C-alpha positions as CSV (number, residue, x, y, z in Angstrom):
1,X,6.9,-22.1,-3.2
2,X,6.1,-20.0,0.1
3,X,5.2,-16.8,0.0
4,X,3.6,-13.6,2.2
5,X,1.3,-11.7,2.1
6,X,0.5,-8.2,4.1
7,X,-1.9,-6.2,2.8
8,X,-5.7,-8.4,1.6
9,X,-7.8,-5.9,0.1
10,X,-9.1,-6.3,-3.3
11,X,-5.9,-7.0,-5.0
12,X,-4.1,-8.7,-1.8
13,X,-6.9,-10.8,-2.1
14,X,-6.8,-12.0,-5.5
15,X,-3.4,-12.6,-5.6
16,X,-2.9,-14.9,-2.6
17,X,-5.8,-16.7,-3.7
18,X,-4.8,-17.9,-7.2
19,X,-1.2,-18.3,-6.0
20,X,-3.1,-20.7,-4.2
21,X,-5.3,-22.0,-6.7
22,X,-1.1,-22.9,-8.1
23,X,0.2,-24.5,-5.1
24,X,1.7,-22.1,-3.5
25,X,1.9,-21.8,0.4
26,X,0.9,-18.1,1.8
27,X,1.4,-17.3,4.9
28,X,-1.9,-13.9,5.0
29,X,-1.7,-10.8,7.0
30,X,-4.7,-8.2,7.2
31,X,-6.0,-6.0,8.9
32,X,-10.0,-7.7,8.5
33,X,-9.4,-10.8,11.0
34,X,-12.1,-11.8,8.7
35,X,-10.2,-11.5,5.3
36,X,-7.8,-13.7,6.9
37,X,-10.1,-16.5,8.0
38,X,-11.0,-16.9,4.6
39,X,-8.3,-17.2,3.2
40,X,-7.3,-19.9,5.7
41,X,-10.2,-21.9,4.7
42,X,-9.3,-22.0,1.0
43,X,-5.4,-22.8,1.5
44,X,-3.3,-19.8,3.4
45,X,-1.8,-20.2,6.5
46,X,-3.6,-16.6,8.6
47,X,-1.4,-14.8,11.4
48,X,-3.4,-12.0,14.1
49,X,-0.9,-9.8,14.2
50,X,2.4,-8.1,12.4
51,X,4.1,-9.1,14.9
52,X,3.9,-13.3,14.7
53,X,4.0,-12.0,10.2
54,X,7.4,-11.8,11.5
55,X,8.1,-13.8,13.6
56,X,7.1,-16.8,10.9
57,X,8.5,-15.1,8.4
58,X,11.7,-16.2,8.4
59,X,11.3,-19.2,6.0
60,X,9.5,-18.0,4.0
61,X,11.3,-16.9,-0.2
62,X,9.7,-14.0,-0.5
63,X,7.3,-11.0,1.2
64,X,4.5,-9.1,-0.8
65,X,3.1,-5.3,1.2
66,X,0.1,-4.9,-0.5
67,X,0.4,-0.9,0.8
68,X,-2.2,1.3,-1.2
69,X,0.8,4.6,-1.9
70,X,-1.6,7.3,0.5
71,X,-0.9,5.5,3.1
72,X,3.4,4.2,2.6
73,X,4.0,8.0,0.8
74,X,2.9,9.7,3.6
75,X,4.0,7.3,6.6
76,X,7.5,7.6,5.1
77,X,7.1,11.4,4.1
78,X,6.7,11.8,8.4
79,X,9.5,9.1,9.5
80,X,12.1,10.9,7.4
81,X,10.4,14.7,8.5
82,X,10.8,14.2,11.7
83,X,14.4,13.2,11.5
84,X,15.1,16.5,9.8
85,X,15.7,15.1,6.6
86,X,12.2,17.5,5.8
87,X,13.9,17.7,1.3
88,X,14.3,14.3,1.4
89,X,10.9,14.0,2.0
90,X,10.0,16.4,-0.4
91,X,11.5,15.1,-3.3
92,X,10.2,11.0,-2.1
93,X,6.7,12.2,-2.5
94,X,7.3,14.2,-5.8
95,X,8.6,11.3,-6.4
96,X,5.7,8.9,-5.3
97,X,3.0,11.7,-7.3
98,X,5.2,11.4,-10.1
99,X,4.3,7.1,-10.7
100,X,2.0,7.4,-10.6
101,X,-0.5,9.6,-12.5
102,X,0.8,12.4,-11.2
103,X,3.1,16.0,-12.7
104,X,6.6,16.4,-12.0
105,X,6.5,19.0,-9.8
106,X,8.8,21.5,-9.7
107,X,11.0,23.2,-7.5
108,X,10.7,26.6,-5.6
109,X,13.1,29.3,-5.3
110,X,12.9,29.2,-1.5
111,X,14.2,25.8,-2.3
112,X,16.4,26.3,-4.8
113,X,18.4,29.2,-2.5
114,X,18.5,26.4,0.6
């Protein structure tokens, strides 16, 4: 099976190495070129940018993104907030916090009346 992996931290790198050992073909992209080069030496196909990765993933069966929840949450919050979807952004951020071991947030009276 051909798989793509972005985000080559400890978990992403470990997953790719295990997939390669079990005869899967992996295409990888990460922020640190030395990690991509190391995985390339182990049998992965490396890419140099997200654009390069995106061009090549069309033939893949699956792509996995290993991105810390804090990064993903902040990016999505900023994206929705910039589109005047603040209520949705707040709900999404609250769900992320709760799902990642945080606490359930109570709706403030100000937001309830809006």
